[in-house]
N, CA, C and O of each residue as an XYZ file, in Angstrom:
744
protein
N       8.789      8.843     22.633
C       7.824      7.813     22.342
C       8.374      6.488     22.859
O       9.559      6.183     22.718
N       7.467      5.705     23.468
C       7.924      4.484     24.113
C       6.827      3.430     24.112
O       5.659      3.719     23.848
N       7.233      2.194     24.414
C       6.280      1.125     24.700
C       5.834      1.347     26.139
O       6.669      1.537     27.023
N       4.535      1.324     26.380
C       4.013      1.657     27.695
C       3.989      0.458     28.639
O       4.354      0.583     29.808
N       3.561     -0.699     28.143
C       3.380     -1.840     29.046
C       3.707     -3.148     28.351
O       3.961     -3.191     27.147
N       3.693     -4.205     29.136
C       3.913     -5.540     28.599
C       5.371     -5.936     28.621
O       6.167     -5.402     29.393
N       5.707     -6.873     27.770
C       7.036     -7.475     27.684
C       8.161     -6.449     27.544
O       9.244     -6.635     28.098
N       7.908     -5.372     26.805
C       8.935     -4.350     26.568
C       8.548     -2.982     27.125
O       8.993     -1.954     26.614
N       7.722     -2.966     28.170
C       7.293     -1.710     28.779
C       8.471     -0.812     29.125
O       9.437     -1.257     29.745
N       8.391      0.443     28.726
C       9.438      1.425     28.983
C      10.455      1.567     27.868
O      11.232      2.522     27.869
N      10.472      0.644     26.915
C      11.447      0.720     25.816
C      11.171      1.933     24.937
O      10.033      2.171     24.532
N      12.211      2.693     24.649
C      12.074      3.853     23.765
C      12.059      3.399     22.316
O      12.730      2.435     21.947
N      11.278      4.111     21.492
C      11.144      3.779     20.074
C      11.770      4.859     19.206
O      11.798      6.034     19.573
N      12.267      4.449     18.061
C      12.729      5.387     17.056
C      11.495      5.951     16.348
O      10.503      5.243     16.169
N      11.555      7.217     15.949
C      10.439      7.846     15.239
C      10.981      8.615     14.044
O      12.067      9.191     14.113
N      10.227      8.624     12.945
C      10.648      9.393     11.778
C      10.667     10.886     12.086
O       9.840     11.385     12.849
N      11.613     11.585     11.487
C      11.672     13.038     11.659
C      10.663     13.707     10.741
O      10.158     13.099      9.796
N      10.382     14.956     11.034
C       9.539     15.759     10.147
C       8.077     15.719     10.522
O       7.699     15.189     11.566
N       7.261     16.288      9.654
C       5.837     16.475      9.933
C       4.955     15.431      9.239
O       3.734     15.457      9.400
N       5.555     14.511      8.467
C       4.743     13.537      7.750
C       4.166     12.470      8.659
O       3.142     11.870      8.332
N       4.800     12.223      9.791
C       4.322     11.227     10.744
C       3.884     11.937     12.015
O       4.593     12.794     12.540
N       2.708     11.569     12.499
C       2.140     12.163     13.698
C       1.929     11.052     14.714
O       0.876     10.415     14.723
N       2.927     10.809     15.580
C       2.805      9.699     16.527
C       1.644      9.897     17.500
O       1.345     11.013     17.923
N       1.005      8.787     17.839
C      -0.037      8.822     18.860
C       0.627      9.122     20.195
O       1.573      8.439     20.589
N       0.140     10.135     20.886
C       0.720     10.537     22.169
C       0.596      9.400     23.179
O      -0.356      8.621     23.141
N       1.576      9.316     24.088
C       1.587      8.239     25.082
C       0.307      8.189     25.903
O      -0.205      7.103     26.178
N      -0.223      9.354     26.302
C      -1.436      9.339     27.132
C      -2.629      8.822     26.340
O      -3.494      8.145     26.895
N      -2.685      9.134     25.046
C      -3.762      8.627     24.190
C      -3.585      7.122     23.991
O      -4.546      6.358     24.072
N      -2.349      6.710     23.731
C      -2.050      5.284     23.531
C      -2.400      4.483     24.793
O      -2.960      3.391     24.698
N      -2.073      5.020     25.960
C      -2.380      4.338     27.218
C      -3.888      4.182     27.390
O      -4.362      3.111     27.772
N      -4.639      5.234     27.111
C      -6.093      5.175     27.211
C      -6.669      4.197     26.185
O      -7.549      3.397     26.505
N      -6.174      4.268     24.968
C      -6.618      3.380     23.890
C      -6.429      1.918     24.290
O      -7.346      1.109     24.144
N      -5.248      1.580     24.792
C      -4.990      0.189     25.141
C      -5.755     -0.253     26.387
O      -6.016     -1.445     26.549
N      -6.115      0.660     27.256
C      -6.954      0.249     28.389
C      -8.355     -0.116     27.888
O      -9.016     -0.972     28.477
N      -8.809      0.515     26.822
C     -10.120      0.213     26.241
C     -10.104     -1.124     25.506
O     -11.054     -1.900     25.613
N      -9.035     -1.399     24.763
C      -9.002     -2.602     23.913
C      -8.242     -3.768     24.543
O      -8.000     -4.778     23.882
N      -7.871     -3.639     25.789
C      -7.034     -4.622     26.484
C      -7.489     -6.068     26.267
O      -6.648     -6.941     26.052
N      -8.764     -6.335     26.316
C      -9.269     -7.703     26.186
C      -9.102     -8.263     24.769
O      -9.142     -9.479     24.579
N      -8.918     -7.397     23.784
C      -8.798     -7.829     22.392
C      -7.360     -8.100     21.956
O      -7.140     -8.628     20.866
N      -6.386     -7.752     22.778
C      -4.987     -7.799     22.369
C      -4.350     -9.187     22.482
O      -3.723     -9.620     21.515
N      -4.469     -9.911     23.598
C      -3.774    -11.197     23.704
C      -4.154    -12.156     22.570
O      -5.330    -12.430     22.330
N      -3.127    -12.654     21.885
C      -3.334    -13.599     20.790
C      -3.796    -12.988     19.481
O      -4.018    -13.716     18.515
N      -3.944    -11.683     19.421
C      -4.498    -11.019     18.233
C      -3.547    -11.059     17.034
O      -2.324    -11.098     17.172
N      -4.165    -11.048     15.861
C      -3.484    -10.802     14.597
C      -3.748     -9.330     14.305
O      -4.890     -8.943     14.058
N      -2.701     -8.505     14.331
C      -2.833     -7.050     14.307
C      -2.392     -6.482     12.962
O      -1.416     -6.940     12.368
N      -3.121     -5.488     12.500
C      -2.723     -4.731     11.312
C      -2.647     -3.263     11.690
O      -3.589     -2.708     12.256
N      -1.511     -2.632     11.372
C      -1.342     -1.183     11.523
C      -1.050     -0.661     10.124
O       0.076     -0.756      9.636
N      -2.086     -0.106      9.480
C      -2.006      0.200      8.046
C      -1.257      1.483      7.718
O      -0.752      1.621      6.603
N      -1.170      2.409      8.632
C      -0.383      3.642      8.450
C       0.545      3.711      9.657
O       0.365      4.554     10.536
N       1.521      2.837      9.699
C       2.232      2.515     10.937
C       3.149      3.608     11.465
O       3.366      3.663     12.675
N       3.699      4.479     10.628
C       4.608      5.511     11.122
C       5.834      4.885     11.757
O       6.689      4.356     11.047
N       5.940      4.932     13.068
C       7.051      4.306     13.797
C       6.750      2.852     14.136
O       7.643      2.095     14.515
N       5.484      2.470     13.997
C       5.057      1.130     14.382
C       4.605      1.043     15.825
O       4.354     -0.052     16.329
N       4.498      2.178     16.500
C       4.241      2.196     17.941
C       2.973      1.440     18.352
O       2.989      0.746     19.369
N       1.883      1.553     17.600
C       0.644      0.898     18.014
C       0.741     -0.617     17.876
O       0.384     -1.343     18.804
N       1.215     -1.099     16.742
C       1.350     -2.548     16.553
C       2.379     -3.123     17.512
O       2.175     -4.206     18.061
N       3.483     -2.413     17.721
C       4.520     -2.902     18.625
C       4.041     -2.919     20.077
O       4.403     -3.810     20.845
N       3.231     -1.934     20.445
C       2.613     -1.938     21.781
C       1.727     -3.170     21.925
O       1.745     -3.839     22.959
N       0.949     -3.468     20.877
C       0.079     -4.648     20.919
C       0.910     -5.929     21.066
O       0.552     -6.812     21.845
N       2.017     -6.031     20.318
C       2.883     -7.211     20.449
C       3.454     -7.306     21.857
O       3.506     -8.391     22.435
N       3.880     -6.185     22.406
C       4.428     -6.175     23.758
C       3.394     -6.642     24.782
O       3.743     -7.222     25.810
N       2.123     -6.384     24.488
C       1.043     -6.749     25.410
C       0.431     -8.110     25.103
O      -0.595     -8.470     25.680
N       1.049     -8.868     24.203
C       0.603    -10.244     24.001
C      -0.075    -10.564     22.690
O      -0.551    -11.686     22.520
N      -0.144     -9.628     21.749
C      -0.669     -9.968     20.421
C       0.240    -11.021     19.807
O       1.436    -11.063     20.098
N      -0.320    -11.864     18.965
C       0.438    -12.961     18.383
C       1.354    -12.491     17.257
O       2.555    -12.763     17.270
N       0.783    -11.788     16.288
C       1.541    -11.320     15.119
C       1.016     -9.952     14.697
O      -0.109     -9.567     15.019
N       1.871     -9.223     13.961
C       1.462     -7.896     13.479
C       1.981     -7.664     12.069
O       3.088     -8.070     11.716
N       1.159     -7.007     11.282
C       1.543     -6.512      9.968
C       1.551     -4.997     10.065
O       0.589     -4.395     10.541
N       2.633     -4.383      9.614
C       2.778     -2.930      9.688
C       3.032     -2.427      8.272
O       3.901     -2.948      7.573
N       2.283     -1.426      7.854
C       2.451     -0.888      6.506
C       2.670      0.617      6.561
O       1.993      1.331      7.301
N       3.615      1.081      5.776
C       3.829      2.515      5.600
C       4.621      2.714      4.316
O       5.571      1.980      4.044
N       4.225      3.710      3.528
C       4.888      3.954      2.250
C       6.110      4.853      2.379
O       6.949      4.884      1.479
N       6.221      5.582      3.478
C       7.325      6.515      3.681
C       8.607      5.742      4.006
O       8.618      4.903      4.906
N       9.675      6.026      3.278
C      10.935      5.292      3.462
C      11.507      5.457      4.864
O      11.959      4.489      5.476
N      11.485      6.682      5.364
C      12.026      6.912      6.702
C      11.190      6.199      7.758
O      11.735      5.631      8.705
N       9.874      6.227      7.599
C       9.002      5.513      8.539
C       9.299      4.013      8.486
O       9.411      3.370      9.529
N       9.425      3.459      7.296
C       9.723      2.030      7.154
C      11.056      1.689      7.816
O      11.182      0.646      8.458
N      12.050      2.563      7.662
C      13.355      2.335      8.294
C      13.224      2.349      9.823
O      13.851      1.536     10.503
N      12.416      3.262     10.365
C      12.184      3.314     11.816
C      11.470      2.057     12.297
O      11.807      1.507     13.345
N      10.488      1.607     11.535
C       9.775      0.387     11.910
C      10.758     -0.777     11.975
O      10.754     -1.543     12.939
N      11.601     -0.913     10.952
C      12.605     -1.993     10.941
C      13.497     -1.925     12.178
O      13.746     -2.938     12.832
N      13.974     -0.723     12.491
C      14.847     -0.548     13.660
C      14.115     -0.910     14.954
O      14.678     -1.560     15.835
N      12.862     -0.482     15.058
C      12.085     -0.773     16.267
C      11.800     -2.271     16.403
O      11.882     -2.823     17.499
N      11.467     -2.920     15.297
C      11.218     -4.363     15.311
C      12.479     -5.107     15.746
O      12.411     -6.030     16.557
N      13.623     -4.704     15.206
C      14.897     -5.331     15.585
C      15.216     -5.070     17.061
O      15.598     -5.982     17.794
N      15.056     -3.824     17.482
C      15.364     -3.455     18.866
C      14.555     -4.285     19.863
O      15.073     -4.714     20.894
N      13.274     -4.505     19.542
C      12.381     -5.231     20.441
C      12.404     -6.748     20.199
O      11.718     -7.505     20.885
N      13.196     -7.172     19.221
C      13.317     -8.592     18.864
C      11.962     -9.200     18.488
O      11.604    -10.279     18.960
N      11.219     -8.498     17.640
C       9.917     -8.963     17.164
C       9.969     -9.441     15.711
O       8.923     -9.563     15.074
N      11.148     -9.710     15.179
C      11.282    -10.075     13.765
C      10.447    -11.300     13.397
O       9.950    -11.385     12.274
N      10.286    -12.234     14.306
C       9.510    -13.450     14.033
C       8.002    -13.182     14.039
O       7.222    -13.963     13.493
N       7.606    -12.073     14.661
C       6.174    -11.801     14.853
C       5.659    -10.593     14.086
O       4.453    -10.348     14.054
N       6.556     -9.837     13.471
C       6.142     -8.609     12.777
C       6.563     -8.670     11.313
O       7.663     -9.116     10.987
N       5.674     -8.218     10.440
C       5.948     -8.184      9.000
C       5.716     -6.771      8.519
O       4.638     -6.212      8.721
N       6.722     -6.184      7.880
C       6.630     -4.826      7.345
C       6.267     -4.866      5.871
O       6.839     -5.636      5.099
N       5.311     -4.030      5.490
C       4.958     -3.800      4.092
C       5.341     -2.355      3.796
O       4.612     -1.429      4.151
N       6.477     -2.165      3.153
C       6.945     -0.817      2.807
C       6.281     -0.441      1.488
O       6.893     -0.518      0.423
N       5.018     -0.034      1.582
C       4.211      0.199      0.383
C       3.042      1.115      0.720
O       2.698      1.309      1.885
N       2.449      1.664     -0.311
C       1.198      2.402     -0.202
C       0.145      1.461      0.392
O       0.228      0.246      0.211
N      -0.829      2.010      1.089
C      -1.804      1.162      1.775
C      -2.559      0.238      0.821
O      -2.869     -0.899      1.176
N      -2.854      0.714     -0.378
C      -3.572     -0.125     -1.347
C      -2.709     -1.312     -1.784
O      -3.194     -2.438     -1.894
N      -1.428     -1.044     -2.030
C      -0.505     -2.125     -2.408
C      -0.349     -3.113     -1.260
O      -0.310     -4.323     -1.484
N      -0.259     -2.612     -0.045
C      -0.125     -3.480      1.124
C      -1.356     -4.375      1.266
O      -1.229     -5.570      1.532
N      -2.544     -3.799      1.089
C      -3.783     -4.586      1.175
C      -3.770     -5.682      0.106
O      -4.146     -6.821      0.384
N      -3.348     -5.351     -1.091
C      -3.281     -6.328     -2.179
C      -2.304     -7.461     -1.847
O      -2.605     -8.631     -2.082
N      -1.135     -7.111     -1.301
C      -0.148     -8.129     -0.912
C      -0.698     -9.029      0.184
O      -0.551    -10.249      0.127
N      -1.331     -8.423      1.179
C      -1.877     -9.206      2.284
C      -2.997    -10.129      1.805
O      -3.133    -11.254      2.286
N      -3.794     -9.648      0.858
C      -4.861    -10.480      0.302
C      -4.252    -11.688     -0.416
O      -4.731    -12.811     -0.260
N      -3.202    -11.459     -1.199
C      -2.528    -12.557     -1.901
C      -1.936    -13.565     -0.909
O      -1.866    -14.759     -1.199
N      -1.516    -13.082      0.250
C      -0.947    -13.950      1.290
C      -2.015    -14.571      2.180
O      -1.706    -15.344      3.086
N      -3.279    -14.227      1.915
C      -4.419    -14.737      2.691
C      -4.308    -14.405      4.181
O      -4.621    -15.232      5.037
N      -3.862    -13.191      4.474
C      -3.763    -12.731      5.867
C      -5.163    -12.430      6.387
O      -6.063    -12.105      5.613
N      -5.342    -12.541      7.704
C      -6.602    -12.194      8.356
C      -6.266    -11.505      9.666
O      -5.324    -11.890     10.358
N      -7.044    -10.478     10.002
C      -6.758     -9.676     11.187
C      -7.991     -9.550     12.062
O      -9.119     -9.481     11.574
N      -7.749     -9.521     13.377
C      -8.865     -9.282     14.294
C      -8.717     -7.993     15.083
O      -9.605     -7.633     15.855
N      -7.584     -7.284     14.896
C      -7.390     -5.966     15.500
C      -6.680     -5.088     14.476
O      -5.576     -5.408     14.036
N      -7.317     -3.980     14.100
C      -6.799     -3.121     13.030
C      -6.699     -1.682     13.516
O      -7.657     -1.121     14.047
N      -5.512     -1.091     13.324
C      -5.298      0.326     13.622
C      -5.242      1.097     12.312
O      -4.445      0.776     11.431
N      -6.090      2.117     12.184
C      -6.093      2.991     11.016
C      -5.909      4.427     11.496
O      -6.819      5.023     12.073
N      -4.730      4.968     11.252
C      -4.401      6.332     11.658
C      -3.664      7.009     10.505
O      -2.475      7.310     10.608
N      -4.391      7.248      9.394
C      -3.729      7.859      8.236
C      -3.385      9.317      8.509
O      -3.940      9.928      9.423
N      -2.471      9.875      7.719
C      -2.198     11.314      7.855
C      -3.513     12.094      7.757
O      -4.382     11.763      6.950
N      -3.644     13.115      8.574
C      -4.895     13.880      8.606
C      -5.264     14.474      7.252
O      -6.443     14.689      6.974
N      -4.281     14.740      6.415
C      -4.572     15.319      5.100
C      -5.096     14.268      4.111
O      -5.457     14.606      2.984
N      -5.138     13.019      4.520
C      -5.526     11.912      3.652
C      -6.832     11.297      4.156
O      -6.794     10.380      4.976
N      -7.978     11.774      3.690
C      -9.270     11.301      4.212
C      -9.694      9.972      3.574
O     -10.510      9.954      2.653
N      -9.132      8.857      4.072
C      -9.386      7.560      3.449
C      -9.925      6.506      4.422
O      -9.943      5.323      4.082
N     -10.360      6.896      5.607
C     -10.775      5.899      6.592
C     -11.891      4.990      6.085
O     -11.810      3.770      6.229
N     -12.923      5.571      5.496
C     -14.031      4.761      4.988
C     -13.557      3.836      3.876
O     -13.926      2.662      3.830
N     -12.733      4.380      2.978
C     -12.191      3.593      1.866
C     -11.337      2.436      2.379
O     -11.416      1.328      1.849
N     -10.530      2.680      3.395
C      -9.684      1.633      3.981
C     -10.535      0.527      4.592
O     -10.276     -0.655      4.363
N     -11.544      0.900      5.365
C     -12.410     -0.102      5.984
C     -13.052     -0.985      4.917
O     -13.037     -2.210      5.028
N     -13.609     -0.366      3.894
C     -14.255     -1.117      2.817
C     -13.252     -2.016      2.091
O     -13.554     -3.173      1.799
N     -12.074     -1.494      1.804
C     -11.064     -2.275      1.084
C     -10.625     -3.494      1.896
O     -10.450     -4.578      1.339
N     -10.448     -3.326      3.202
C     -10.051     -4.449      4.053
C     -11.132     -5.527      4.090
O     -10.834     -6.720      4.022
N     -12.390     -5.097      4.197
C     -13.508     -6.047      4.205
C     -13.636     -6.731      2.841
O     -13.778     -7.952      2.765
N     -13.586     -5.946      1.775
C     -13.723     -6.497      0.423
C     -12.611     -7.487      0.091
O     -12.832     -8.451     -0.643
N     -11.418     -7.250      0.629
C     -10.268     -8.130      0.367
C     -10.289     -9.386      1.237
O      -9.428    -10.253      1.090
N     -11.261     -9.492      2.140
C     -11.356    -10.668      3.003
C     -10.283    -10.714      4.077
O      -9.910    -11.794      4.535
N      -9.781     -9.547      4.484
C      -8.693     -9.494      5.459
C      -9.165     -9.422      6.909
O      -8.347     -9.463      7.828
N     -10.474     -9.314      7.119
C     -10.990     -9.127      8.475
C     -11.678    -10.384      8.995
O     -12.497    -11.001      8.314
N     -11.319    -10.738     10.212
C     -12.014    -11.828     10.896
C     -13.400    -11.336     11.312
O     -13.604    -10.131     11.462
N     -14.354    -12.249     11.499
C     -15.658    -11.821     12.016
C     -15.469    -11.097     13.345
O     -14.711    -11.551     14.202
N     -16.141     -9.998     13.510
C     -16.103     -9.179     14.723
C     -14.745     -8.511     14.956
O     -14.438     -8.129     16.085
N     -13.930     -8.365     13.910
C     -12.644     -7.667     14.051
C     -12.875     -6.289     14.644
O     -13.862     -5.622     14.333
N     -11.958     -5.872     15.500
C     -12.040     -4.544     16.105
C     -11.219     -3.574     15.276
O     -10.029     -3.790     15.049
N     -11.857     -2.505     14.826
C     -11.225     -1.464     14.017
C     -11.044     -0.228     14.898
O     -11.996      0.241     15.521
N      -9.827      0.293     14.945
C      -9.513      1.479     15.743
C      -9.142      2.583     14.773
O      -8.072      2.548     14.165
N     -10.028      3.570     14.625
C      -9.850      4.649     13.653
C      -9.515      5.943     14.372
O     -10.316      6.445     15.162
N      -8.337      6.484     14.102
C      -7.906      7.744     14.720
C      -7.965      8.843     13.665
O      -7.523      8.664     12.530
N      -8.522      9.986     14.068
C      -8.682     11.095     13.121
C      -8.790     12.410     13.881
O      -8.880     12.431     15.108
N      -8.780     13.486     13.139
C      -8.923     14.793     13.795
C     -10.395     15.039     14.130
O     -11.291     14.419     13.557
N     -10.615     15.936     15.047
C     -11.936     16.211     15.603
C     -12.990     16.546     14.549
O     -14.145     16.142     14.686
N     -12.614     17.265     13.518
C     -13.606     17.741     12.537
C     -13.776     16.794     11.349
O     -14.320     17.207     10.325
N     -13.331     15.540     11.448
C     -13.402     14.626     10.304
C     -13.892     13.251     10.722
O     -13.164     12.268     10.587
N     -15.110     13.168     11.226
C     -15.630     11.879     11.686
C     -15.861     10.928     10.522
O     -16.506     11.292      9.539
N     -15.337      9.712     10.628
C     -15.531      8.728      9.562
C     -16.932      8.146      9.616
O     -17.602      8.197     10.648
N     -17.365      7.594      8.495
C     -18.660      6.923      8.425
C     -18.508      5.672      7.566
O     -18.953      5.643      6.419
N     -17.866      4.618      8.134
C     -17.726      3.376      7.371
C     -19.091      2.802      7.021
O     -20.094      3.140      7.649
N     -19.125      1.930      6.015
C     -20.403      1.370      5.562
C     -21.030      0.470      6.637
O     -20.461      0.283      7.712
N     -22.191     -0.073      6.334
C     -22.992     -0.823      7.296
C     -22.369     -2.101      7.814
O     -22.921     -2.729      8.717
N     -21.226     -2.506      7.262
C     -20.541     -3.697      7.779
C     -19.800     -3.404      9.082
O     -19.289     -4.319      9.728
N     -19.743     -2.126      9.467
C     -18.993     -1.715     10.647
C     -19.933     -1.050     11.649
O     -20.602     -0.065     11.336
N     -19.969     -1.602     12.849
C     -20.854     -1.087     13.899
C     -20.026     -0.325     14.928
O     -19.057     -0.854     15.472
N     -20.416      0.922     15.190
C     -19.717      1.747     16.170
C     -19.874      1.137     17.556
O     -20.983      0.816     17.981
N     -18.756      0.980     18.254
C     -18.749      0.425     19.603
C     -18.499      1.526     20.628
O     -19.245      1.650     21.599
N     -17.452      2.328     20.419
C     -17.104      3.409     21.343
C     -16.498      4.564     20.558
O     -16.067      4.419     19.414
N     -16.484      5.717     21.223
C     -15.832      6.913     20.670
C     -15.183      7.659     21.834
O     -15.788      7.825     22.894
N     -13.950      8.102     21.624
C     -13.238      8.869     22.645
C     -12.554     10.054     21.988
O     -12.009      9.937     20.890
N     -12.586     11.202     22.666
C     -11.917     12.410     22.175
C     -10.790     12.771     23.128
O     -10.935     12.697     24.349
N      -9.670     13.162     22.547
C      -8.482     13.588     23.292
C      -8.000     14.882     22.651
O      -7.179     14.846     21.735
N      -8.492     16.014     23.113
C      -8.143     17.281     22.481
C      -8.664     17.313     21.059
O      -9.866     17.162     20.840
N      -7.770     17.510     20.073
C      -8.204     17.560     18.677
C      -8.131     16.193     17.997
O      -8.317     16.095     16.785
N      -7.860     15.133     18.773
C      -7.809     13.771     18.251
C      -9.028     12.999     18.733
O      -9.403     13.083     19.902
N      -9.648     12.244     17.820
C     -10.793     11.403     18.162
C     -10.486      9.983     17.706
O      -9.901      9.767     16.645
N     -10.888      9.030     18.522
C     -10.747      7.626     18.150
C     -12.133      6.995     18.164
O     -12.866      7.073     19.151
N     -12.471      6.368     17.039
C     -13.705      5.601     16.927
C     -13.331      4.122     16.918
O     -12.357      3.724     16.280
N     -14.109      3.315     17.626
C     -13.905      1.879     17.694
C     -15.104      1.221     17.017
O     -16.246      1.429     17.425
N     -14.842      0.439     15.996
C     -15.895     -0.247     15.249
C     -15.657     -1.752     15.288
O     -14.516     -2.211     15.354
N     -16.743     -2.508     15.247
C     -16.652     -3.957     15.064
C     -17.108     -4.271     13.648
O     -18.097     -3.721     13.163
N     -16.384     -5.150     13.002
C     -16.740     -5.611     11.661
C     -17.810     -6.682     11.778
O     -17.642     -7.670     12.492
N     -18.888     -6.481     11.085
C     -19.997     -7.433     11.082
C     -20.030     -8.116      9.724
O     -20.587     -7.577      8.767
N     -19.442     -9.288      9.636
C     -19.353    -10.006      8.365
C     -20.760    -10.264      7.827
O     -21.655    -10.674      8.566
N     -20.936    -10.023      6.562
C     -22.218    -10.245      5.907
C     -23.199     -9.089      6.010
O     -24.192     -9.063      5.284
N     -22.944     -8.129      6.898
C     -23.848     -6.978      7.037
C     -23.498     -5.925      6.003
O     -22.330     -5.761      5.649
N     -24.476     -5.228      5.529
C     -24.238     -4.081      4.621
C     -25.469     -3.237      4.497
O     -25.462     -2.236      3.782
């Protein structure tokens, strides 16, 4: 696993061992970032199930301003810390070593706002719709924030009416849905 492009293109990343983390494959990540390229420069990024942090760190490498990375798994959090240090992103990246609900609560208390959000929870955890609603309800999303939802082929999310589907891409058994947050819509 590596950073594909930008300031740290080619840098190898640390990844948690075991089956609890499912890193986004490089070819999927490359395709994903070619789709969202215009949204990355200057972005405030949230990676709510960060694993190794690869998606948020890729965004930082490509010019995102700041990133918040959350993961409750201790080994994943340790990998994120190592990757942030390795890439010298300590000033631009904030780790929330917590369950996603706790992380959302902390970010709300800190009055964080995001315009690019990656949601790639473990496949056994069907919470995409709940996450989208919680982020909107907590006031963490900028108007027209881009939501990137990764899931398995047989589990299409259906966020509430505040989220408008923009694109959908399938990569084998992985599907990515791209939604825009429509503030005030429901």
